[in-house]
N, C-alpha and C positions, 0 to 999 in steps of 0.2 A: 749528390746524386750518385747512385750506384748502377753500374752496367754489369750484367752477368752473361757470359757467353758459354755455350756448350754445356749448359747446366744438366740437361737431361736428354740430349740429342745424340743418337748414334752417329759414329763417324761416317762420312760419305766419301766419295771418290774425288774430293776436292784437292786443291794443291797442298792442303795441310794434313792429308791422310797419312797414316803410318806407312813408311816405306816397306817394300816387300823384303822379307827375310830370306836368307839363304837356307835351303832345305837342311833340316837336321836329321841325323840318323838316330832313331830311338829304338831302344830295346824294351820289351815288356819286363817289368820287375818280376823277380822270382816269386812263386806263390808263397804266401805266409804259412807258417806251421799251423796245424789244426788248433783252433781255439785262440789264435792270436788276434788281438784287436787291430784290424787292418788300418793303416795310415794314422795311427795315433801314437806320437812319440812317447817313449817312456813305458809303454805297455810290455808286459811279460807274457810268454806263451802259457797256454793252458789255464787261463783264469778269466773270469768275467770282468768287464770294464768297471773301474771304480770312478768315484766322483773326481779324483785327481786326474784320471785319464781324460775325462770330459773337459775339465778345465784346460788341460794342456793342449787338447785338440783345438780349443778355441783360440789359444794364444799364438800358436805357431803360424808363421807367415808362409813358409814353403816346406813342402814335404815330398819325398821322392821314394815312396814305397815303404817297405818294412825295413827298418834300420836298427842296428844294435846301439847300445848306449854310447860307445866311442864315436860312431858315425853321427849320432844325434848331436854330440858335443860340437862337431864340426859345423853343424847347421847354425850354431850360435856364434861361430867365429872363435878360433883358438889363437891365443898369443903366448909367446914364450918370452916376452919382454920383461926383463928384471925390474923390480921396483915399481910395477904398475900400480897406480893409485886408483881408488874407487871414484874420486871426484876429479873431473877434468874441467876446470874453468875455461870458458871460451874467451871472449873479449869483453872489455868494458870500455865505454866511450862517453865523453861529454862533448856536446857540440856547442860552440860559442858562435852565434850568428851575428852578422853585422847588417846594416840596412841594405847592403848589396847582395848578401847571400840568402837571407830569409830562410834558413834551414827550418823545416817544419817539425823537427824532433829535437829533443834536448839531451837525451842520454839513452844508453842501451846496455844490456848485459846478457850473457848466455851462460848456462851451466849444464853440464852433462854428467850423468852418473852411470857407470857400467852396471849391467844387470847381474843377476845371480842364478846360476844353474848348479844344483848339488853335485852332479857328476862332471862338471867342467870348471874346476877352480881357476883355470887360466883363460876364462872367457874374455874375448875382446869386445870392446865397446864398438858396436856397429853404427851408432849414431854419429852424425857430424853436424856442427853448427857453422855458419858462414856469415861474416859481417864485413862489408866493404863500405866504409864511410870516412871521408867523402868518396863518391863513386866517379871514377874518371876525372879526378881533380875538380869536380863540381861540388861545392859544399852544400848545394841545395838538392843533391841527389844521393841516394844510398841504396845498397842492395843487401838484403838479409835473407837467410834461408836455413832450413833444417832438413836434414836427410836421414832416413832410417833404413839402414841396410838389412837384408835378410838373405838366408842361404849360406852355404859354406864360405863364399867369398864376398859376403855382403859388406864387410868393412872396407874391402878394396873398392867395391862399387861406389859406396857412399863417399869415400875419399876422392875418387876420380871425379864424380859429379860435382862435389863441393869445390874442387880445384879448377874445373873446366867450364862449368856453367856460367859463372860470373864473367869470365873472359869472353864467352860467346855473346852474352848480353851486351857487354861493353862494345864489342865490334859491330853490333847490329845498329846501324844508324837510325833505323825507324823507331828505335826505343825512345828517341827524343821527340817524337811527333806529339802534337797536342790532340790528335784524333785518336780516341780510345780504340777504334777498330783497327787502326794501323799498328798500334802497340800490341794488341792482342794477337794479330797475325805474326808479329815479330817474335813474340814469346813462343808461339808454336814452332817457328823456324829454329829458334835457339835450342829449345828442348829437344827437337828432333835431331839437330846436328850433333848435340852433345851425346845423345843416345846412340847415334850411328858411330861416333868415334869410340864410345865405350864398347860397343859390340864388335868392333873391327879387330882382327888379329893383332894389330899394332898396339892395342891397349895392354895386351898380356894378361887380361883378366878373363877367366872362364865365366861367362854370364848365362850358361844354359839354364841353370837352376838358381842363380843368384841375381839379386837386383836391389833396388832402393826406391823408396818413396822420395818425394821432393816437394816442399812447399816453400815458395819464394815470394818475398815482398820487395818490389822496386818502388822507391819513393822518388818522384820527379816533381820538385817544387811542392805544390799543394795537392798532388794526386798520388794515391796509393794504388798500385797494381799488384794483385795477389794471384800468382799462378800456382796451381796445385796439381800434382800427379800422385795418386795413392791416398793413404788414409792418415797422413800427418795432417795437422789442422792449424788454421789461423783464425783468430777471433779479435774483434775490436771492442774495447771498452769505451762506451760513450754515454753521455747524459742525454736521455731521451724521454720526452713527455708524451709519447704516443699513447693512444687509448689501447685497451686490451685487444680490440679487434684489429687495429692497425699493426700492433706488434705481431699478432698471429699471422697476418697477411704477409708481413715483411720477414718473417722467420726470426724475429728478435725475442730473446728470452731474458728474464731478469730473476735474480735470486731474491728470496724473501727479505724484506727490509733493506734491500740494496738501493743505492742511488744511481747505480750505473746499469746499463743494459749490455748484453752480449750480442754483438752483431756478427754473424758469420761472414768471413771473407773467403772461406773455402768450404767445400763439401766433400765428405768422405766418399771415395770411389770403391764401393762394395758390390759384390755379386748380387746382393738383394735388390739393388736399384733396378727398376724395370728397364730403363734405357740402356744401362750398362750391360745388363743381362742380354738384352736383345742383340747388342753388338757381338758378344761372345758366342751366342748361339748361331748367329748368321755366319760367323767365321769358322764354324765347325767344332766349337768347344762344347763342353758339358759343365753344368753347374749343379752341384749338390754338396751336402755336408759329408763328413767322414761317415763310414759305416762300421758297426761292430761286427764281430764274427757271426752274429745272428741276423745281420742285415739292418739293424736299427740305425737310424740317422742320429748323429750327435754333432754338436758344435755348429759353427757358422757355415754358410754356403761357401764353397770354394770353386776355383776354376780348374778343370781337368781336360786332358785330351779326350776325344770322344771314346776311344777304345783302349785307353791306358790310364792307370791310376797315378798319373803324374800331371802337373807338378803339385797340385793342391794349394794354389795360391789364394789367399783370403782377401785379395784386392783385384781390381780390374784395370788399374793403370799403374805403371811403374817404369823406372829405368832398368835396362837389362832384361832379365827373365826371358831369354830367347825362346824357350820351349813354350811358355805361356803366351808369348807374343805371336806364335804361330796360330793361335786360336783367338786372336783379337785383343789381348792385353796390350795397351797402348801407352806410349810415353807422352803423348800430346796433352798439354795441360788444359784445365778449365780455369778461366781467368775472370776475376771479379775486379771491377774498377770503382774507386770511391774518391770523391773530392773531399779532402780533410776540412772539417769545420771547427769552430771554436768549442764545440761540446765534446769532440773526440779526445780521449785522454791517453790511451795506450793501445799497443798491438801485442798480442801473444802469439808466437809461433811455437809449436811443440810436436814432438813425436807422440805416437799413441801410447808410449809409456806413461805419459801424463793423462791422456784422455780416456784410458781404459777405466779408470775409477774416479775421475774428476770431471764433472760436467763443465760446459763452457761458461755457464752463468756462475758456477761456484768459483771457477778460476778467476773470472773477472772480479768477483766480490773480494777474493783474497788479495789480488793485486791492488785493488782500490784502497786497501787499508795499509799499504806499504809505502814508505817514504822514498825508496829508491828501487830501480829495476833489479839491483843486486839482491836486496832483501826479498823482493817478490820471487825471484828465481829460486832462492834457497828454501823459501817456505813452500812453494809448489813442489819442488823435487822431494823435500822431506815428507810431505803429505802423501804424494804418489807412492813413494817407496814404502811407507808404513802400510798403506792400503794393499799394495801388492803382497807384502809379507803376511798380512792378515788373511787375505783371500786365496793365495796361491802358494804352491811349493817352489815356484820359480818367480823371478823378478825380471821384467823386461828392461832394456836400456831406457833411460829416462833423460830427455833433453828438452830444454825450454830456452827460448830467446824472447826477451821483452824489450820493447821500444817505448819510452815515454815521449809522447808528442808534446808540442808546445801548449 
């Protein structure tokens, strides 16, 4: 049975509401030169927007006015580390259970590939994967997560959250409760506490225009808790014999000729969502796509301050992003709970580098044909990378973590 909380409800003034932020001093961006495509990275003055501009406006997570190419490179993260490789394997693990441990999963693997930006050859990978198994010395517990940073300091943000969120979850005693409602509240507490630590001066990270998504899976014996903030995604591959009507009602999708269904364990937090939009507008924000020099709207909806063209965030929940948080962008997660059954085969967590061109049902079908999570990760990353290169002039960072269940 699945429990879904906060799915499409605006945040209220309950104990889990986002804490008040310290006031930020903002300055209006300088006017763009005549003919410049406003708020579209990669555009040049004195020309009309091209299809490439439109694509790039769709991909960028955070934008801060009219920037030159060097400044835009910073938005993707710049590293000067020598010998940086394009593939960054995360962790692999095999779990051997005994009659006393009863671990519900058998193996896992993660893989991350840095993206590509033509004018930024030293681009840093802003994605992070996190695997802690066993969790807190308990072999029947585990914690997995994927974080997708954005903005100039996005790689620092995602690293901070990947390092500190598991510790906060481990310290939260309510995470061991058998009551889903208690665990859900505990997740809100840990996400909020981690975000407060990230945004405090002691972290040393400038989070005004930098942040990270976060999708986390906590496995406690036979129960999966998935907590999501942002637009990374978690999907369960399961053998399901529901009718078409039942699948539509439950939001379950299936690829043609596939034996497995894709069950969503998270939901993307986008400005297009009516409930997410309501919260942003109530907090004094503005939601609209980018505009060309002629005023035409292009790309996805984004979050802006009411009277300033910043920050242009293409999601409504994230860690960090203090400017966006001043108008309702929240770090509080949406939590889905599921009791594992014998038909459940595997869990996929991935950044939107995967999901931009691969549907949930296609990903499930690919993994279903793989013998190991390592093979599945390599196939998904290779396919996502090839589709980015076919469709775009840039490639997003691509990260996937796959857990094979018992």
